[in-house]
Backbone as CSV, one residue per row, in Angstrom:
resi,resn,N_x,N_y,N_z,CA_x,CA_y,CA_z,C_x,C_y,C_z
1,UNK,0.851,-1.202,0.000,0.000,0.000,0.000,0.876,1.238,0.000
2,UNK,0.619,2.134,-0.947,1.456,3.316,-1.112,1.084,4.381,-0.102
3,UNK,1.978,5.395,-0.011,1.724,6.514,0.894,0.529,7.321,0.446
4,UNK,0.233,7.290,-0.867,-0.917,8.031,-1.373,-2.231,7.537,-0.806
5,UNK,-2.317,6.210,-0.619,-3.548,5.636,-0.050,-3.769,6.162,1.363
6,UNK,-2.712,6.140,2.177,-2.846,6.622,3.551,-3.088,8.128,3.589
7,UNK,-2.555,8.844,2.621,-2.790,10.291,2.558,-4.263,10.589,2.286
8,UNK,-4.838,9.864,1.333,-6.268,10.056,1.033,-7.127,9.727,2.246
9,UNK,-6.822,8.643,2.937,-7.580,8.260,4.132,-7.463,9.335,5.211
10,UNK,-6.241,9.842,5.409,-6.041,10.887,6.414,-6.810,12.153,6.052
11,UNK,-6.809,12.519,4.775,-7.534,13.720,4.334,-9.031,13.565,4.578
12,UNK,-9.571,12.393,4.310,-11.000,12.158,4.527,-11.353,12.213,6.011
13,UNK,-10.498,11.691,6.876,-10.759,11.758,8.316,-10.684,13.204,8.797
14,UNK,-9.702,13.950,8.289,-9.587,15.365,8.650,-10.812,16.142,8.172
15,UNK,-11.297,15.828,6.971,-12.495,16.500,6.460,-13.696,16.224,7.353
16,UNK,-13.841,14.975,7.779,-14.937,14.629,8.692,-14.808,15.399,10.003
17,UNK,-13.583,15.481,10.528,-13.359,16.223,11.769,-13.678,17.703,11.595
18,UNK,-13.332,18.259,10.445,-13.603,19.679,10.191,-15.102,19.958,10.213
19,UNK,-15.878,19.113,9.538,-17.323,19.346,9.491,-17.968,19.156,10.865
20,UNK,-17.488,18.187,11.634,-18.013,18.002,12.996,-17.704,19.217,13.855
21,UNK,-16.459,19.683,13.793,-16.074,20.856,14.574,-16.845,22.087,14.139
22,UNK,-17.040,22.249,12.830,-17.772,23.415,12.327,-19.215,23.416,12.816
23,UNK,-19.856,22.251,12.818,-21.252,22.171,13.262,-21.393,22.534,14.737
24,UNK,-20.603,21.894,15.597,-20.721,22.158,17.029,-20.205,23.554,17.380
25,UNK,-19.205,24.036,16.638,-18.715,25.384,16.892,-19.754,26.434,16.556
26,UNK,-20.431,26.290,15.423,-21.436,27.268,15.016,-22.636,27.268,15.960
27,UNK,-23.064,26.085,16.378,-24.213,25.996,17.284,-23.850,26.510,18.678
28,UNK,-22.614,26.286,19.101,-22.208,26.689,20.451,-21.728,28.115,20.568
29,UNK,-21.321,28.744,19.457,-20.801,30.111,19.519,-21.911,31.095,19.866
30,UNK,-21.582,32.103,20.678,-22.548,33.121,21.072,-22.615,34.207,19.994
31,UNK,-23.826,34.441,19.499,-23.999,35.431,18.442,-23.567,36.816,18.894
32,UNK,-23.846,37.147,20.171,-23.468,38.474,20.676,-21.958,38.670,20.640
33,UNK,-21.216,37.628,20.971,-19.750,37.743,20.955,-19.227,37.858,19.527
34,UNK,-19.776,37.064,18.610,-19.362,37.143,17.209,-19.697,38.525,16.643
35,UNK,-20.853,39.053,17.027,-21.256,40.384,16.566,-20.285,41.442,17.072
36,UNK,-19.884,41.325,18.315,-18.934,42.288,18.879,-17.575,42.178,18.188
37,UNK,-17.138,40.952,17.931,-15.864,40.766,17.237,-15.930,41.308,15.815
38,UNK,-17.078,41.147,15.173,-17.247,41.691,13.830,-17.179,43.212,13.838
39,UNK,-17.818,43.830,14.828,-17.763,45.283,14.951,-16.342,45.778,15.226
40,UNK,-15.546,44.935,15.882,-14.158,45.307,16.185,-13.221,45.097,14.999
41,UNK,-13.748,44.574,13.895,-12.941,44.428,12.691,-12.416,43.039,12.413
42,UNK,-12.846,42.026,13.163,-12.385,40.654,12.911,-13.030,40.155,11.615
43,UNK,-12.207,39.901,10.594,-12.751,39.555,9.278,-13.370,38.166,9.240
44,UNK,-12.881,37.240,10.072,-13.503,35.925,10.146,-14.888,36.015,10.791
45,UNK,-15.009,36.846,11.828,-16.310,37.041,12.478,-17.306,37.661,11.505
46,UNK,-16.849,38.572,10.652,-17.739,39.188,9.661,-18.265,38.149,8.679
47,UNK,-17.475,37.142,8.352,-17.917,36.096,7.435,-18.800,35.056,8.113
48,UNK,-18.635,34.894,9.415,-19.452,33.920,10.144,-20.790,34.500,10.582
49,UNK,-20.813,35.784,10.884,-22.008,36.400,11.477,-23.277,36.215,10.642
50,UNK,-23.246,36.348,9.294,-24.496,36.175,8.541,-25.174,34.829,8.744
51,UNK,-24.392,33.799,9.061,-24.981,32.470,9.255,-25.556,32.284,10.656
52,UNK,-25.186,33.147,11.585,-25.682,33.039,12.955,-26.814,34.009,13.247
53,UNK,-27.021,34.988,12.367,-28.017,36.030,12.647,-29.445,35.542,12.467
54,UNK,-29.656,34.539,11.612,-31.012,34.041,11.364,-31.042,32.525,11.538
55,UNK,-32.167,31.977,11.982,-32.283,30.520,12.077,-32.100,29.834,10.728
56,UNK,-32.573,30.469,9.635,-32.425,29.861,8.308,-30.956,29.768,7.921
57,UNK,-30.186,30.815,8.228,-28.761,30.789,7.921,-28.032,29.703,8.699
58,UNK,-28.371,29.556,9.977,-27.750,28.502,10.784,-28.174,27.125,10.300
59,UNK,-29.422,27.008,9.828,-29.891,25.741,9.266,-29.047,25.330,8.068
60,UNK,-28.778,26.281,7.174,-27.960,25.968,5.997,-26.547,25.565,6.416
61,UNK,-26.018,26.270,7.392,-24.656,25.993,7.869,-24.565,24.582,8.442
62,UNK,-25.514,24.230,9.295,-25.534,22.896,9.900,-25.816,21.834,8.840
63,UNK,-26.683,22.171,7.856,-26.975,21.225,6.789,-25.746,20.874,5.969
64,UNK,-24.929,21.884,5.669,-23.684,21.636,4.940,-22.749,20.763,5.763
65,UNK,-22.679,21.018,7.064,-21.837,20.193,7.932,-22.282,18.736,7.890
66,UNK,-23.567,18.505,7.959,-24.074,17.138,7.959,-23.836,16.449,6.620
67,UNK,-23.983,17.201,5.533,-23.682,16.632,4.216,-22.204,16.275,4.122
68,UNK,-21.344,17.167,4.589,-19.911,16.902,4.556,-19.529,15.695,5.382
69,UNK,-20.126,15.566,6.572,-19.839,14.406,7.428,-20.269,13.117,6.747
70,UNK,-21.470,13.132,6.157,-21.984,11.928,5.497,-21.129,11.536,4.298
71,UNK,-20.805,12.507,3.455,-20.021,12.208,2.261,-18.611,11.723,2.607
72,UNK,-17.972,12.405,3.539,-16.609,11.986,3.897,-16.611,10.586,4.514
73,UNK,-17.633,10.262,5.294,-17.711,8.921,5.886,-17.944,7.850,4.830
74,UNK,-18.869,8.118,3.899,-19.158,7.136,2.858,-17.962,6.934,1.928
75,UNK,-17.341,8.050,1.534,-16.176,7.947,0.642,-15.031,7.227,1.337
76,UNK,-14.836,7.518,2.611,-13.772,6.859,3.358,-13.999,5.353,3.415
77,UNK,-15.237,4.957,3.714,-15.530,3.529,3.797,-15.336,2.831,2.467
78,UNK,-15.854,3.432,1.380,-15.728,2.807,0.065,-14.274,2.756,-0.386
79,UNK,-13.556,3.835,-0.176,-12.154,3.886,-0.626,-11.296,2.900,0.170
80,UNK,-11.509,2.848,1.469,-10.716,1.941,2.295,-10.990,0.485,1.927
81,UNK,-12.244,0.157,1.680,-12.564,-1.220,1.292,-11.907,-1.568,-0.035
82,UNK,-11.875,-0.611,-0.969,-11.315,-0.886,-2.292,-9.797,-0.991,-2.270
83,UNK,-9.153,-0.246,-1.387,-7.682,-0.201,-1.405,-7.023,-1.057,-0.333
84,UNK,-7.677,-1.272,0.783,-7.037,-1.979,1.891,-7.450,-3.440,2.005
85,UNK,-8.666,-3.769,1.552,-9.159,-5.145,1.743,-8.320,-6.167,0.983
86,UNK,-7.932,-5.812,-0.266,-7.155,-6.761,-1.061,-5.815,-7.094,-0.441
87,UNK,-4.958,-6.111,-0.157,-3.675,-6.429,0.478,-3.828,-7.106,1.833
88,UNK,-4.847,-6.697,2.601,-5.036,-7.317,3.909,-5.475,-8.770,3.766
89,UNK,-6.232,-9.074,2.714,-6.635,-10.463,2.467,-5.407,-11.342,2.229
90,UNK,-4.443,-10.817,1.485,-3.205,-11.564,1.230,-2.435,-11.815,2.525
91,UNK,-2.394,-10.808,3.389,-1.696,-10.951,4.668,-2.378,-12.000,5.537
92,UNK,-3.693,-11.969,5.579,-4.435,-12.934,6.403,-4.236,-14.341,5.855
93,UNK,-4.225,-14.489,4.542,-3.994,-15.811,3.937,-2.619,-16.352,4.289
94,UNK,-1.632,-15.453,4.407,-0.280,-15.906,4.746,-0.144,-16.272,6.220
95,UNK,-1.009,-15.739,7.049,-0.945,-16.034,8.480,-1.807,-17.219,8.888
96,UNK,-2.947,-17.355,8.229,-3.914,-18.382,8.637,-4.266,-19.242,7.422
97,UNK,-4.647,-20.451,7.692,-5.076,-21.380,6.638,-6.580,-21.232,6.445
98,UNK,-6.970,-20.215,5.632,-8.382,-19.922,5.416,-8.691,-19.964,3.931
99,UNK,-9.953,-20.166,3.644,-10.380,-20.088,2.251,-10.333,-18.639,1.784
100,UNK,-10.345,-18.426,0.490,-10.262,-17.074,-0.061,-11.449,-16.215,0.390
101,UNK,-12.638,-16.833,0.401,-13.836,-16.074,0.802,-13.761,-15.681,2.268
102,UNK,-13.335,-16.616,3.114,-13.236,-16.323,4.546,-12.174,-15.265,4.817
103,UNK,-11.037,-15.374,4.140,-9.974,-14.390,4.336,-10.418,-13.005,3.906
104,UNK,-11.138,-12.927,2.774,-11.609,-11.610,2.316,-12.653,-11.043,3.282
105,UNK,-13.544,-11.888,3.783,-14.535,-11.422,4.756,-13.856,-10.914,6.020
106,UNK,-12.847,-11.631,6.489,-12.118,-11.196,7.684,-11.418,-9.862,7.434
107,UNK,-10.862,-9.705,6.217,-10.192,-8.453,5.879,-11.185,-7.291,5.851
108,UNK,-12.347,-7.523,5.269,-13.366,-6.462,5.194,-13.812,-6.045,6.594
109,UNK,-14.068,-7.049,7.471,-14.493,-6.744,8.842,-13.390,-5.998,9.588
110,UNK,-12.146,-6.406,9.401,-11.023,-5.749,10.084,-10.900,-4.299,9.647
111,UNK,-10.990,-4.053,8.342,-10.916,-2.682,7.820,-12.073,-1.851,8.362
112,UNK,-13.271,-2.432,8.348,-14.452,-1.702,8.809,-14.335,-1.325,10.278
113,UNK,-13.982,-2.278,11.124,-13.888,-2.025,12.559,-12.771,-1.035,12.870
114,UNK,-11.627,-1.219,12.244,-10.488,-0.338,12.519,-10.777,1.093,12.080
115,UNK,-11.296,1.247,10.865,-11.584,2.597,10.370,-12.694,3.260,11.174
116,UNK,-13.689,2.476,11.575,-14.775,3.046,12.384,-14.239,3.580,13.707
117,UNK,-13.352,2.816,14.338,-12.775,3.256,15.611,-11.910,4.503,15.424
118,UNK,-11.081,4.497,14.383,-10.210,5.654,14.140,-11.025,6.896,13.810
119,UNK,-12.015,6.730,12.939,-12.838,7.887,12.556,-13.678,8.380,13.729
120,UNK,-14.167,7.466,14.565,-14.964,7.868,15.719,-14.138,8.713,16.682
121,UNK,-12.884,8.323,16.877,-12.036,9.048,17.820,-11.516,10.351,17.220
122,UNK,-10.865,10.229,16.041,-10.214,11.400,15.443,-11.171,12.295,14.659
123,UNK,-12.192,11.676,14.077,-13.108,12.447,13.244,-14.374,12.890,13.928
124,UNK,-14.671,12.343,15.109,-15.921,12.701,15.799,-15.676,13.219,17.215
125,UNK,-15.135,12.374,18.075,-15.047,12.711,19.498,-14.071,13.852,19.775
126,UNK,-12.880,13.779,19.179,-11.879,14.821,19.439,-12.339,16.191,18.937
127,UNK,-12.761,16.334,17.667,-13.224,17.662,17.220,-14.471,18.134,17.955
128,UNK,-15.348,17.214,18.337,-16.533,17.610,19.100,-16.143,18.176,20.451
129,UNK,-15.211,17.513,21.138,-14.771,17.998,22.452,-14.113,19.362,22.334
130,UNK,-13.285,19.546,21.307,-12.620,20.839,21.111,-13.648,21.931,20.817
131,UNK,-14.618,21.619,19.970,-15.628,22.616,19.607,-16.503,23.001,20.792
132,UNK,-16.822,22.046,21.641,-17.634,22.346,22.813,-16.858,23.167,23.832
133,UNK,-15.546,22.947,23.896,-14.728,23.681,24.858,-14.369,25.076,24.343
134,UNK,-14.139,25.191,23.041,-13.780,26.483,22.444,-14.687,26.756,21.243
135,UNK,-15.981,26.997,21.459,-16.905,27.121,20.324,-16.614,28.319,19.420
136,UNK,-16.300,29.460,20.005,-16.065,30.654,19.190,-14.824,30.495,18.327
137,UNK,-13.721,30.063,18.939,-12.481,29.881,18.183,-12.650,28.818,17.097
138,UNK,-13.372,27.749,17.413,-13.571,26.682,16.432,-14.432,27.163,15.274
139,UNK,-15.499,27.891,15.587,-16.369,28.399,14.524,-15.621,29.351,13.596
140,UNK,-14.777,30.197,14.154,-14.002,31.128,13.330,-12.959,30.394,12.493
141,UNK,-12.336,29.373,13.068,-11.281,28.649,12.364,-11.820,27.833,11.188
142,UNK,-13.100,27.461,11.238,-13.665,26.605,10.190,-14.580,27.353,9.228
143,UNK,-14.725,28.657,9.385,-15.713,29.383,8.591,-15.330,29.429,7.112
144,UNK,-14.050,29.562,6.776,-13.661,29.651,5.366,-13.931,28.356,4.602
145,UNK,-13.476,27.176,5.069,-13.844,25.953,4.348,-15.346,25.704,4.336
146,UNK,-16.049,26.160,5.359,-17.501,26.000,5.377,-18.159,26.891,4.319
147,UNK,-17.638,28.086,4.102,-18.196,28.962,3.065,-17.963,28.352,1.682
148,UNK,-16.796,27.732,1.470,-16.558,27.051,0.199,-17.501,25.867,0.044
149,UNK,-17.729,25.142,1.135,-18.638,24.003,1.075,-20.072,24.454,0.823
150,UNK,-20.450,25.584,1.374,-21.785,26.120,1.126,-21.995,26.393,-0.360
151,UNK,-20.966,26.881,-1.014,-21.070,27.154,-2.446,-21.158,25.848,-3.237
152,UNK,-20.341,24.854,-2.877,-20.300,23.594,-3.623,-21.570,22.779,-3.395
153,UNK,-22.040,22.749,-2.138,-23.174,21.890,-1.787,-24.523,22.592,-1.910
154,UNK,-24.555,23.804,-2.456,-25.814,24.552,-2.509,-26.951,23.752,-3.159
155,UNK,-26.749,23.099,-4.296,-27.866,22.332,-4.885,-28.339,21.192,-3.986
156,UNK,-27.396,20.511,-3.332,-27.777,19.408,-2.451,-28.586,19.914,-1.258
157,UNK,-28.199,21.071,-0.732,-28.913,21.630,0.415,-30.352,21.927,0.045
158,UNK,-30.560,22.573,-1.100,-31.917,22.904,-1.526,-32.748,21.645,-1.740
159,UNK,-32.137,20.642,-2.361,-32.863,19.399,-2.628,-33.211,18.663,-1.342
160,UNK,-32.234,18.521,-0.437,-32.462,17.771,0.797,-33.400,18.513,1.734
161,UNK,-33.241,19.839,1.844,-34.147,20.610,2.698,-35.577,20.546,2.176
162,UNK,-35.726,20.616,0.862,-37.069,20.523,0.291,-37.699,19.173,0.560
163,UNK,-36.909,18.103,0.402,-37.438,16.764,0.671,-37.804,16.595,2.141
164,UNK,-36.962,17.144,3.038,-37.248,17.039,4.470,-38.517,17.794,4.839
165,UNK,-38.697,18.998,4.273,-39.891,19.788,4.565,-41.151,19.068,4.078
166,UNK,-41.088,18.502,2.888,-42.247,17.767,2.362,-42.580,16.572,3.242
167,UNK,-41.549,15.856,3.708,-41.794,14.692,4.566,-42.399,15.120,5.900
168,UNK,-41.913,16.218,6.475,-42.457,16.702,7.744,-43.914,17.116,7.587
169,UNK,-44.216,17.793,6.501,-45.608,18.192,6.265,-46.506,16.993,6.040
170,UNK,-45.956,15.949,5.440,-46.757,14.753,5.181,-47.166,14.054,6.464
171,UNK,-46.320,14.142,7.493,-46.647,13.498,8.766,-47.281,14.478,9.755
172,UNK,-47.618,15.678,9.270,-48.318,16.649,10.111,-47.445,17.435,11.041
173,UNK,-46.159,17.515,10.757,-45.248,18.282,11.593,-44.736,19.477,10.807
174,UNK,-44.039,20.369,11.496,-43.475,21.561,10.863,-41.985,21.598,11.137
175,UNK,-41.266,22.181,10.177,-39.815,22.250,10.334,-39.460,23.242,11.422
176,UNK,-38.423,22.957,12.177,-37.945,23.823,13.244,-36.516,24.241,12.937
177,UNK,-36.272,25.536,12.904,-34.930,26.033,12.633,-34.050,25.883,13.868
178,UNK,-32.744,25.764,13.638,-31.798,25.700,14.746,-31.733,27.049,15.437
179,UNK,-31.811,27.047,16.734,-31.736,28.280,17.507,-30.863,28.048,18.726
180,UNK,-30.376,29.179,19.278,-29.578,29.112,20.503,-30.542,29.153,21.696
181,UNK,-31.183,28.036,21.975,-32.137,27.957,23.066,-31.544,27.124,24.186
182,UNK,-31.856,27.527,25.417,-31.323,26.824,26.580,-32.429,26.660,27.610
183,UNK,-32.454,25.520,28.245,-33.386,25.274,29.342,-32.898,26.018,30.583
184,UNK,-33.774,26.201,31.596,-33.320,26.856,32.837,-32.136,26.149,33.473
185,UNK,-32.109,24.812,33.393,-30.980,24.083,33.971,-29.686,24.404,33.232
186,UNK,-29.762,24.529,31.884,-28.571,24.858,31.103,-28.099,26.282,31.389
187,UNK,-29.053,27.206,31.541,-28.681,28.580,31.872,-28.020,28.632,33.240
188,UNK,-28.553,27.852,34.180,-27.944,27.773,35.513,-26.513,27.268,35.417
189,UNK,-26.290,26.274,34.558,-24.940,25.736,34.374,-24.025,26.772,33.730
190,UNK,-24.539,27.528,32.756,-23.732,28.567,32.114,-23.338,29.650,33.117
191,UNK,-24.260,30.001,33.999,-23.960,31.003,35.024,-22.869,30.500,35.957
192,UNK,-22.974,29.223,36.357,-21.953,28.649,37.232,-20.597,28.590,36.539
193,UNK,-20.595,28.237,35.246,-19.327,28.188,34.503,-18.730,29.585,34.350
194,UNK,-19.580,30.599,34.168,-19.079,31.976,34.074,-18.457,32.418,35.391
195,UNK,-19.038,31.972,36.499,-18.439,32.281,37.802,-17.093,31.582,37.953
196,UNK,-17.054,30.302,37.578,-15.801,29.556,37.698,-14.716,30.118,36.785
197,UNK,-15.135,30.697,35.647,-14.166,31.275,34.729,-13.750,32.686,35.078
198,UNK,-14.313,33.246,36.146,-13.918,34.575,36.589,-14.693,35.714,35.955
199,UNK,-15.754,35.406,35.179,-16.528,36.459,34.540,-17.632,37.001,35.454
200,UNK,-17.967,36.273,36.497,-18.997,36.706,37.445,-18.465,36.554,38.860
201,UNK,-18.806,37.537,39.696,-18.498,37.411,41.109,-19.471,36.427,41.751
202,UNK,-19.080,35.776,42.857,-19.995,34.819,43.505,-21.342,35.444,43.863
203,UNK,-21.327,36.727,44.311,-22.583,37.380,44.666,-23.463,37.581,43.427
204,UNK,-22.837,37.926,42.293,-23.600,38.099,41.065,-24.187,36.773,40.596
205,UNK,-23.405,35.707,40.725,-23.907,34.400,40.327,-25.101,33.988,41.177
206,UNK,-25.041,34.278,42.470,-26.155,33.928,43.352,-27.408,34.724,42.995
207,UNK,-27.230,36.028,42.694,-28.399,36.846,42.323,-29.035,36.344,41.040
208,UNK,-28.214,36.026,40.041,-28.749,35.526,38.778,-29.438,34.176,38.972
209,UNK,-28.857,33.345,39.790,-29.438,32.022,40.023,-30.779,32.153,40.739
210,UNK,-30.842,33.049,41.705,-32.125,33.245,42.407,-33.174,33.819,41.469
211,UNK,-32.768,34.746,40.596,-33.719,35.309,39.637,-34.214,34.243,38.665
212,UNK,-33.331,33.321,38.288,-33.703,32.260,37.369,-34.761,31.341,37.966
213,UNK,-34.672,31.095,39.262,-35.606,30.180,39.929,-36.729,30.922,40.652
214,UNK,-36.855,32.220,40.395,-37.882,33.000,41.095,-39.288,32.508,40.775
215,UNK,-39.516,32.119,39.515,-40.850,31.681,39.127,-41.309,30.407,39.801
216,UNK,-40.382,29.661,40.392,-40.760,28.413,41.062,-41.187,28.629,42.510
217,UNK,-40.993,29.834,42.999,-41.313,30.097,44.396,-42.728,30.642,44.531
218,UNK,-43.343,30.378,45.676,-44.677,30.887,45.965,-44.585,32.297,46.541
219,UNK,-45.676,33.025,46.430,-45.699,34.393,46.948,-45.424,34.404,48.442
220,UNK,-45.951,33.445,49.158,-45.768,33.418,50.607,-44.303,33.219,50.990
221,UNK,-43.524,32.588,50.050,-42.101,32.425,50.337,-41.341,33.740,50.252
222,UNK,-41.894,34.698,49.514,-41.230,35.985,49.324,-41.719,37.043,50.301
223,UNK,-42.820,36.758,50.976,-43.399,37.740,51.895,-42.760,37.628,53.285
224,UNK,-42.826,38.714,54.009,-42.346,38.758,55.392,-43.551,39.018,56.287
225,UNK,-43.729,38.185,57.289,-44.884,38.339,58.178,-44.770,39.624,59.001
226,UNK,-45.920,40.154,59.418,-45.954,41.423,60.150,-45.164,41.363,61.444
227,UNK,-45.183,40.208,62.095,-44.495,40.118,63.382,-42.975,40.163,63.243
228,UNK,-42.465,40.028,62.001,-41.020,40.096,61.779,-40.584,41.456,61.251
229,UNK,-41.536,42.310,60.935,-41.203,43.637,60.414,-40.827,44.589,61.540
230,UNK,-39.902,45.486,61.248,-39.591,46.577,62.180,-40.560,47.704,61.901
231,UNK,-41.464,47.946,62.833,-42.505,48.946,62.642,-42.493,49.913,63.821
232,UNK,-43.075,51.056,63.583,-43.110,52.101,64.604,-44.567,52.474,64.859
233,UNK,-45.013,52.446,66.133,-46.388,52.872,66.420,-46.538,54.378,66.235
234,UNK,-47.714,54.788,65.870,-47.963,56.206,65.587,-47.744,57.083,66.808
235,UNK,-48.001,56.572,67.997,-47.863,57.371,69.221,-46.511,57.146,69.918
236,UNK,-45.514,56.605,69.182,-44.204,56.345,69.792,-43.499,57.657,70.116
237,UNK,-42.721,57.644,71.185,-41.935,58.818,71.556,-40.726,58.947,70.628
238,UNK,-40.110,60.150,70.684,-38.944,60.368,69.832,-37.803,59.415,70.182
239,UNK,-37.636,59.115,71.465,-36.589,58.188,71.888,-36.866,56.780,71.352
240,UNK,-38.128,56.339,71.366,-38.467,55.012,70.828,-38.210,54.948,69.324
241,UNK,-38.518,56.049,68.635,-38.270,56.093,67.190,-36.775,55.995,66.911
242,UNK,-35.965,56.722,67.670,-34.514,56.680,67.460,-33.967,55.278,67.707
243,UNK,-34.462,54.608,68.731,-33.999,53.254,69.015,-34.386,52.299,67.880
244,UNK,-35.600,52.443,67.359,-36.044,51.570,66.268,-35.226,51.816,65.001
245,UNK,-34.955,53.099,64.726,-34.173,53.446,63.538,-32.744,52.931,63.660
246,UNK,-32.151,53.080,64.834,-30.769,52.633,65.054,-30.647,51.120,64.948
247,UNK,-31.649,50.396,65.410,-31.590,48.939,65.400,-31.940,48.335,64.047
248,UNK,-32.533,49.126,63.140,-32.978,48.592,61.849,-32.003,48.970,60.734
249,UNK,-31.731,48.054,59.810,-30.858,48.370,58.673,-31.589,49.031,57.515
250,UNK,-32.904,49.242,57.655,-33.709,49.744,56.543,-33.859,51.261,56.622
251,UNK,-34.101,51.862,55.444,-34.228,53.320,55.363,-35.669,53.787,55.487
252,UNK,-36.609,52.848,55.427,-38.024,53.204,55.589,-38.683,52.227,56.558
253,UNK,-39.423,52.759,57.504,-40.098,51.927,58.490,-41.591,52.204,58.437
254,UNK,-42.427,51.145,58.377,-43.873,51.351,58.388,-44.329,51.917,59.748
255,UNK,-45.302,52.764,59.678,-45.905,53.356,60.879,-47.340,52.859,60.970
256,UNK,-47.705,52.334,62.153,-49.040,51.782,62.299,-49.770,52.474,63.439
257,UNK,-51.081,52.381,63.336,-51.938,52.964,64.374,-52.801,51.854,64.957
258,UNK,-52.713,51.667,66.249,-53.490,50.618,66.902,-52.854,49.260,66.690
259,UNK,-53.304,48.514,65.695,-52.759,47.186,65.405,-51.753,47.279,64.255
260,UNK,-50.869,46.270,64.186,-49.781,46.293,63.199,-50.274,46.136,61.761
261,UNK,-51.489,45.633,61.583,-52.009,45.497,60.232,-52.703,46.760,59.737
262,UNK,-52.661,47.814,60.555,-53.256,49.104,60.164,-52.123,50.115,59.935
263,UNK,-51.510,50.027,58.763,-50.393,50.911,58.429,-50.946,52.243,57.934
264,UNK,-50.430,53.316,58.528,-50.932,54.653,58.182,-49.881,55.510,57.476
265,UNK,-48.644,55.050,57.410,-47.626,55.857,56.758,-46.276,55.187,56.795
266,UNK,-45.278,55.909,56.303,-43.906,55.419,56.269,-42.990,56.469,56.885
267,UNK,-42.052,56.012,57.691,-41.042,56.889,58.271,-39.766,56.758,57.452
268,UNK,-39.357,57.857,56.820,-38.117,57.861,56.054,-36.970,58.223,56.978
269,UNK,-36.042,57.271,57.138,-34.952,57.460,58.086,-34.070,58.638,57.689
270,UNK,-33.833,58.816,56.394,-32.947,59.881,55.920,-33.610,61.244,55.908
271,UNK,-34.913,61.248,56.148,-35.632,62.520,56.166,-36.142,62.757,57.573
272,UNK,-35.473,63.588,58.363,-35.860,63.837,59.744,-37.026,64.816,59.852
273,UNK,-37.523,65.288,58.719,-38.582,66.296,58.788,-39.920,65.717,59.206
274,UNK,-40.051,64.401,59.135,-41.319,63.880,59.630,-41.793,62.647,58.893
275,UNK,-43.084,62.537,58.733,-43.751,61.323,58.276,-44.337,61.536,56.893
276,UNK,-44.527,60.406,56.187,-45.237,60.456,54.917,-46.461,59.582,55.047
277,UNK,-47.598,60.166,54.831,-48.829,59.402,54.965,-49.107,58.532,53.780
278,UNK,-49.877,57.476,54.021,-50.236,56.557,52.932,-51.388,57.145,52.131
């Protein structure tokens, strides 16, 4: 087997890795960050931004990635079977006493299993992990070959998207464009990762997390009972008012008349001129 055969196989695996990285990078990249980089003059960001600004543009981008992954995988399998199975059959025949059919079958299975493992690791898992860890950098690094692929695969995209839309309509469903959507749990994880990365202070992370889960709480969980409030009776002496103000961290204290549920005004701590009626 010549070096050219291994070169073609390596190129096909690299192509598969590129399309995998491009897909996960584009889906994972933040549009706001790409937009800011484009405004700052980054020419790669300017070329990537049109595909992230609309769901249809991202759909085309992801569609090209999927076509590239499929084609590179199919071509790799067919080429490897055509070039590697024959020489490997000869090697197996020299090692084992097998019939020609059995030796060729063993060679085909060996090529299939080996290439599948290599492509899964180098062409799928590694680029996926890199793209998930560095989505913006990966999306920018792959945008130029993706733009060339968009031009080459344009007819296939139109044909496949049209067929997919017709099939979805036939079963009573509607097509859904790719969007940067996140569940509350994912947003919570992003907030925690931003804190761990130094982009958020712990106090800011806690405030955002509480705001995220605010809708799950009941009103009674957010209310403070009257017996826990610092309140001032309407007939309190000036000394009692000063003691209440000094002991309270709040700038406004409710004023009640008779019972605590009969609030008649608010005492503004910073305004010594008096009371504000309700």
